[in-house]
Backbone as CSV, one residue per row, in Angstrom:
resi,resn,N_x,N_y,N_z,CA_x,CA_y,CA_z,C_x,C_y,C_z
1,UNK,26.707,3.913,-3.230,25.812,4.346,-3.009,25.225,4.984,-4.286
2,UNK,25.856,5.136,-5.160,25.261,5.593,-6.773,24.164,4.865,-7.229
3,UNK,24.227,3.297,-7.029,23.410,2.597,-7.221,22.083,2.243,-6.520
4,UNK,22.196,3.120,-5.464,21.182,3.424,-4.160,20.239,4.899,-5.307
5,UNK,21.128,5.262,-5.476,20.315,7.065,-5.839,19.693,6.613,-7.430
6,UNK,20.041,5.719,-8.220,19.568,5.262,-9.246,18.706,4.678,-9.123
7,UNK,18.682,3.348,-8.344,17.138,2.359,-7.666,16.302,3.613,-7.394
8,UNK,16.409,4.308,-6.447,15.321,5.521,-5.721,15.012,6.648,-7.121
9,UNK,15.595,6.817,-8.084,15.272,7.927,-9.167,14.461,6.823,-10.156
10,UNK,14.908,5.691,-10.239,13.884,4.600,-11.082,12.304,4.369,-10.211
11,UNK,12.902,3.859,-8.972,11.607,3.934,-8.363,10.471,4.947,-8.379
12,UNK,10.933,6.146,-7.908,10.246,7.536,-8.646,9.507,7.734,-9.730
13,UNK,10.580,7.826,-10.796,9.973,7.692,-12.580,8.768,6.283,-12.564
14,UNK,9.081,5.173,-12.289,8.065,4.100,-12.209,6.609,4.465,-11.076
15,UNK,6.747,5.425,-10.437,5.670,5.917,-9.388,4.836,6.527,-10.317
16,UNK,5.469,7.379,-10.816,4.758,8.662,-11.310,4.133,8.217,-12.881
17,UNK,4.844,7.358,-13.266,4.489,6.862,-14.437,3.026,5.811,-14.141
18,UNK,3.073,5.456,-12.949,1.968,4.324,-12.757,1.177,5.533,-12.061
19,UNK,0.752,6.489,-11.801,0.112,7.265,-11.094,-0.597,7.915,-12.381
20,UNK,0.198,8.389,-13.175,-0.537,8.967,-14.773,-1.478,7.637,-15.159
21,UNK,-0.965,6.604,-15.091,-1.735,5.355,-15.599,-2.752,5.426,-15.311
22,UNK,-2.526,5.419,-14.056,-4.022,5.207,-12.843,-4.633,6.670,-13.426
23,UNK,-4.134,7.523,-13.541,-5.414,8.309,-13.536,-6.076,8.908,-14.991
24,UNK,-5.303,7.967,-16.064,-5.916,8.191,-17.243,-6.335,6.790,-17.494
25,UNK,-6.591,5.971,-16.581,-7.296,4.865,-16.557,-8.941,5.103,-16.124
26,UNK,-8.458,5.884,-14.970,-9.668,6.206,-14.131,-10.902,7.206,-15.030
27,UNK,-10.007,8.326,-15.589,-10.444,8.859,-16.552,-11.313,8.676,-17.488
28,UNK,-10.593,7.528,-18.362,-11.576,6.792,-19.345,-11.985,5.801,-19.128
29,UNK,-12.107,5.560,-17.967,-13.036,4.141,-18.005,-12.630,2.687,-17.788
30,UNK,-11.273,2.659,-17.794,-10.516,1.436,-17.744,-10.685,1.020,-16.353
31,UNK,-11.561,0.633,-15.825,-11.788,0.392,-14.396,-10.734,-0.502,-13.587
32,UNK,-10.980,-1.653,-14.909,-10.122,-2.826,-13.823,-8.723,-2.820,-14.455
33,UNK,-7.953,-2.034,-15.059,-6.518,-1.701,-15.097,-6.360,-0.678,-14.003
34,UNK,-7.359,0.149,-13.849,-7.014,0.731,-12.682,-7.134,0.487,-11.396
35,UNK,-8.174,-1.102,-10.982,-7.593,-1.618,-9.902,-6.722,-2.386,-9.696
36,UNK,-6.360,-3.221,-10.776,-4.668,-3.598,-10.930,-3.493,-2.984,-10.536
37,UNK,-3.518,-1.653,-10.816,-2.724,-0.054,-10.656,-2.507,-0.279,-9.035
38,UNK,-4.127,-0.019,-8.609,-4.054,0.216,-7.512,-3.717,-0.646,-5.879
39,UNK,-4.252,-2.079,-6.871,-3.145,-3.058,-5.889,-2.076,-3.399,-6.044
40,UNK,-1.635,-2.901,-7.268,-0.024,-2.715,-7.178,0.512,-1.877,-6.372
41,UNK,0.002,-1.113,-6.381,0.737,0.080,-5.564,0.366,0.081,-4.003
42,UNK,-0.530,-0.448,-3.295,-1.039,-1.345,-2.068,0.013,-2.317,-1.395
43,UNK,0.590,-2.952,-2.904,1.341,-4.112,-2.346,2.587,-3.193,-2.116
44,UNK,3.113,-2.890,-3.126,4.534,-1.954,-2.593,4.303,-0.844,-1.539
45,UNK,3.472,-0.380,-1.321,3.342,0.774,-0.191,3.257,-0.449,0.703
46,UNK,3.066,-1.167,1.619,2.673,-1.900,2.670,4.022,-2.716,2.556
47,UNK,4.903,-3.318,1.725,6.033,-3.474,1.988,7.317,-1.927,2.340
48,UNK,6.607,-1.114,1.543,7.586,-0.117,2.140,7.544,0.332,3.814
49,UNK,6.128,0.108,4.436,5.964,0.486,5.437,6.481,-0.486,6.049
50,UNK,6.554,-1.737,6.160,7.545,-2.760,6.891,8.886,-2.644,6.904
51,UNK,9.472,-2.224,5.380,10.767,-2.227,5.136,11.256,-0.800,6.094
52,UNK,10.551,0.277,6.014,11.163,1.726,7.050,10.763,1.186,8.155
53,UNK,10.191,0.709,8.897,10.013,0.497,9.905,10.991,-0.392,10.507
54,UNK,11.610,-0.964,9.679,12.332,-2.309,10.235,11.892,-3.533,10.468
55,UNK,10.728,-3.749,9.805,9.989,-4.914,10.618,9.921,-5.885,9.122
56,UNK,10.558,-5.695,8.385,10.590,-6.654,6.867,10.828,-8.273,7.228
57,UNK,12.037,-8.147,7.463,12.318,-9.427,8.367,11.912,-10.255,9.431
58,UNK,10.999,-9.223,10.241,10.020,-10.111,10.694,9.250,-10.743,10.666
59,UNK,8.519,-9.670,9.532,7.585,-10.141,8.703,7.341,-11.343,7.896
60,UNK,8.890,-11.617,7.354,9.446,-12.216,6.247,9.181,-13.754,7.609
61,UNK,9.989,-13.781,8.335,10.080,-14.771,9.930,8.815,-15.151,9.869
62,UNK,7.957,-14.497,10.005,6.222,-14.716,10.494,5.745,-15.204,9.165
63,UNK,5.849,-15.150,8.352,5.383,-15.908,6.708,5.802,-17.775,6.924
64,UNK,7.205,-17.979,7.825,7.388,-19.010,7.874,7.240,-19.773,6.405
65,UNK,8.151,-19.358,5.497,8.628,-19.714,3.995,7.567,-19.895,3.144
66,UNK,6.297,-18.866,3.948,5.136,-18.536,2.670,5.524,-17.092,2.141
67,UNK,4.945,-16.946,0.803,5.615,-15.515,0.008,4.531,-14.537,0.612
68,UNK,4.750,-13.520,0.962,4.258,-12.076,1.368,3.082,-11.823,0.368
69,UNK,2.107,-11.497,1.135,0.662,-11.200,0.803,0.419,-9.834,0.869
70,UNK,-0.497,-9.167,0.155,-1.204,-8.110,0.885,-1.709,-8.494,1.883
71,UNK,-2.704,-9.180,2.005,-3.707,-9.604,3.067,-2.518,-9.941,4.572
72,UNK,-1.476,-10.232,4.649,-0.767,-10.324,5.556,0.250,-9.876,5.739
73,UNK,0.892,-8.595,4.570,1.133,-7.659,5.400,0.548,-6.612,6.003
74,UNK,-0.762,-6.155,5.688,-1.732,-5.395,6.219,-2.277,-6.033,7.502
75,UNK,-2.156,-7.472,7.733,-2.508,-7.722,9.166,-1.387,-8.066,10.180
76,UNK,-0.170,-8.119,9.568,1.084,-7.564,10.567,1.281,-6.142,11.134
77,UNK,1.104,-5.391,9.872,0.953,-4.008,10.114,-0.057,-3.331,10.997
78,UNK,-1.481,-4.077,11.465,-2.151,-3.433,12.507,-1.814,-4.492,13.546
79,UNK,-1.198,-5.443,13.459,-0.970,-6.151,15.039,0.259,-5.204,15.975
80,UNK,1.003,-4.569,14.936,2.537,-3.838,15.499,1.715,-2.500,15.710
81,UNK,0.706,-1.806,14.833,0.350,-0.218,15.239,-0.717,-0.817,16.581
82,UNK,-0.963,-1.873,17.022,-2.129,-1.752,18.390,-0.989,-1.402,19.301
83,UNK,0.533,-1.323,19.102,1.113,-1.057,20.551,1.301,0.372,20.494
84,UNK,0.856,1.245,21.769,0.456,2.390,21.634,1.945,2.848,21.321
85,UNK,3.208,2.831,21.742,4.552,3.175,21.860,5.228,2.652,20.374
86,UNK,4.183,2.442,19.279,5.060,1.881,18.145,4.944,3.477,16.970
87,UNK,5.544,3.712,16.022,5.137,4.570,15.310,4.373,4.369,14.305
88,UNK,4.101,3.189,14.419,3.316,2.448,13.206,1.647,3.292,14.018
89,UNK,1.695,3.166,15.255,0.265,3.274,15.701,-0.029,4.747,15.452
90,UNK,0.549,5.768,15.598,0.041,7.090,14.894,-0.316,6.783,13.522
91,UNK,0.162,6.334,12.577,-0.323,6.138,11.592,-1.091,5.530,10.751
92,UNK,-1.286,4.179,11.494,-2.215,3.346,11.410,-3.164,2.476,12.339
93,UNK,-3.277,3.546,13.598,-4.440,2.641,14.215,-5.763,2.967,14.038
94,UNK,-6.519,3.404,13.079,-7.644,4.032,12.896,-8.159,2.846,11.638
95,UNK,-9.010,3.154,11.170,-10.022,1.840,10.088,-9.256,1.890,8.866
96,UNK,-8.076,2.623,8.112,-7.517,2.497,6.879,-7.029,0.997,6.444
97,UNK,-6.593,0.734,7.206,-5.870,-0.556,6.630,-7.260,-1.831,6.367
98,UNK,-8.150,-1.548,7.347,-9.615,-2.350,7.670,-10.296,-2.383,6.205
99,UNK,-10.171,-0.733,6.079,-10.522,-0.444,4.528,-10.266,-1.076,3.333
100,UNK,-8.738,-1.262,3.504,-8.333,-1.604,2.575,-8.348,-3.095,1.947
101,UNK,-8.453,-4.109,3.342,-8.780,-5.548,3.320,-9.863,-5.604,2.847
102,UNK,-11.180,-4.750,2.819,-12.409,-4.936,2.514,-12.306,-4.537,0.986
103,UNK,-11.624,-3.449,0.560,-11.388,-3.095,-0.976,-10.822,-4.107,-1.525
104,UNK,-9.704,-4.955,-0.957,-9.304,-6.302,-1.632,-10.394,-7.118,-1.842
105,UNK,-10.666,-7.890,-0.789,-12.174,-8.879,-0.883,-13.066,-8.087,-1.803
106,UNK,-13.645,-7.188,-1.946,-14.403,-6.681,-3.100,-14.080,-6.877,-4.561
107,UNK,-12.713,-6.345,-4.433,-11.879,-6.671,-6.009,-11.663,-7.945,-5.983
108,UNK,-11.554,-8.799,-5.563,-11.169,-10.046,-5.650,-12.483,-10.992,-6.129
109,UNK,-13.970,-10.211,-5.383,-15.251,-11.012,-5.522,-15.380,-10.454,-6.827
110,UNK,-15.363,-9.443,-7.418,-15.639,-8.917,-8.691,-14.880,-9.238,-9.864
111,UNK,-13.475,-9.478,-9.984,-12.518,-10.084,-10.782,-13.230,-11.668,-10.747
112,UNK,-13.079,-12.707,-10.107,-13.579,-13.916,-10.042,-15.089,-13.399,-10.625
113,UNK,-15.633,-12.555,-10.735,-17.267,-12.611,-10.992,-17.576,-12.392,-12.618
114,UNK,-16.118,-11.767,-12.887,-16.028,-11.186,-14.257,-17.268,-12.232,-15.164
115,UNK,-16.374,-13.585,-15.508,-17.178,-14.240,-16.644,-18.152,-15.195,-15.897
116,UNK,-18.315,-14.440,-14.924,-19.661,-16.341,-14.443,-21.090,-15.217,-14.031
117,UNK,-20.973,-14.022,-14.609,-22.085,-12.964,-14.083,-21.936,-11.669,-14.363
118,UNK,-23.228,-11.044,-14.873,-23.438,-9.664,-15.125,-22.911,-8.533,-13.695
119,UNK,-22.184,-7.796,-14.077,-21.928,-7.059,-13.011,-22.336,-5.622,-13.948
120,UNK,-22.552,-4.733,-12.581,-23.315,-3.337,-12.926,-21.874,-2.494,-13.187
121,UNK,-22.094,-2.044,-14.554,-20.545,-0.825,-14.938,-20.478,-0.326,-13.634
122,UNK,-21.178,0.428,-13.164,-21.098,1.125,-11.462,-20.312,0.610,-10.729
123,UNK,-20.618,-0.711,-10.312,-20.081,-1.106,-9.139,-18.842,-1.575,-9.580
124,UNK,-18.032,-1.434,-10.427,-16.928,-1.615,-11.263,-16.088,-0.523,-10.522
125,UNK,-16.932,0.589,-11.433,-16.635,2.215,-11.696,-15.932,2.677,-10.151
126,UNK,-17.193,2.147,-9.429,-17.376,2.284,-7.883,-16.049,1.920,-7.048
127,UNK,-15.897,1.057,-7.415,-14.896,-0.243,-6.519,-13.521,0.495,-6.751
128,UNK,-13.454,0.752,-8.113,-12.335,1.628,-8.885,-11.763,3.114,-8.220
129,UNK,-12.801,4.278,-7.969,-12.535,5.096,-7.698,-12.319,4.952,-6.091
130,UNK,-13.038,4.013,-5.294,-12.704,4.141,-4.055,-11.383,3.473,-3.645
131,UNK,-10.544,2.611,-4.627,-9.605,1.954,-4.294,-8.551,3.375,-4.630
132,UNK,-8.785,4.279,-5.506,-8.009,5.473,-5.605,-7.493,6.363,-4.407
133,UNK,-9.201,6.507,-3.636,-9.025,7.434,-2.747,-8.080,6.419,-1.687
134,UNK,-8.082,5.123,-1.418,-7.330,4.693,-0.263,-6.129,4.715,-0.720
135,UNK,-5.401,4.342,-2.364,-4.190,4.405,-2.580,-3.586,5.694,-2.152
136,UNK,-4.529,7.000,-2.359,-3.858,8.194,-1.955,-3.493,8.755,-0.736
137,UNK,-4.397,7.635,0.031,-4.469,8.050,1.790,-3.103,7.193,2.535
138,UNK,-3.108,6.091,1.648,-2.155,4.864,2.020,-0.344,5.478,1.404
139,UNK,-0.763,6.154,0.431,0.203,6.667,0.088,1.049,7.738,0.771
140,UNK,-0.187,8.451,1.288,0.570,10.222,2.210,0.878,9.329,3.361
141,UNK,0.200,8.115,4.489,0.336,7.790,5.527,2.122,7.376,5.480
142,UNK,2.015,6.440,4.317,3.134,5.459,3.983,4.688,6.722,4.172
143,UNK,4.271,7.968,3.421,5.691,8.550,3.188,5.797,9.482,4.370
144,UNK,4.542,9.858,5.162,4.816,10.707,6.423,5.208,9.548,7.314
145,UNK,5.162,8.163,7.884,5.558,7.564,8.383,7.214,7.378,7.965
146,UNK,7.136,7.166,6.866,8.772,7.268,6.350,9.639,8.394,6.886
147,UNK,8.972,9.212,6.717,9.718,10.759,7.046,9.937,11.040,8.487
148,UNK,8.752,10.471,9.354,8.981,10.410,10.961,9.911,9.448,10.978
149,UNK,10.053,8.210,10.739,11.265,7.566,11.017,12.727,7.983,10.494
150,UNK,12.900,8.310,9.506,14.003,9.048,8.933,14.390,10.469,10.025
151,UNK,13.270,10.914,10.290,13.751,12.067,11.108,14.317,11.559,12.636
152,UNK,13.252,10.924,12.811,13.856,9.966,14.153,15.103,9.683,14.422
153,UNK,15.274,8.878,13.406,16.767,8.304,13.209,17.822,9.447,13.128
154,UNK,17.715,10.267,12.236,18.686,11.811,12.237,19.121,12.055,13.869
155,UNK,17.706,12.377,14.387,17.653,12.942,15.912,18.857,12.422,16.284
156,UNK,18.536,11.049,16.274,19.403,9.822,17.317,20.975,9.575,17.217
157,UNK,21.222,9.776,15.553,22.591,9.863,15.463,23.230,11.632,15.529
158,UNK,22.368,12.484,15.467,22.840,13.617,16.079,23.445,13.908,17.631
159,UNK,22.638,13.173,18.239,22.235,13.438,19.975,23.326,12.283,20.578
160,UNK,24.264,11.740,19.503,25.466,10.808,20.129,26.583,11.427,19.906
């Protein structure tokens, strides 16, 4: 039990630090660093959603030996969220995850274009700012989902 608490505390502290770094990067115009942190947070939150929903093992099986990717995690969540009886439906049946996929594609395009063409500074800045908004929303939704699942689990245990 102590190890789990230590891991959770460490993760919390790391998250706090990454959000400080993200805010500092955005404030100081380090937009590429901001996008790097945003992407990492999106990766983590999508895994958290799948793990908390009890779908991580199913997701991994669906990968048939391929490594997890943000794209495949989001598509897996979207597919599960189509089921109206799924807890995921309540939190992810809108266009948030589609927006994240579009953001990721645009981020990848910009990253690959860095040395091949001139980019307007505002283009990178706007994408970093958009990523920040998406991260905030995803973080809120994943937290709400996790709390809803935990509450349902506690209620199921209490009714036994």
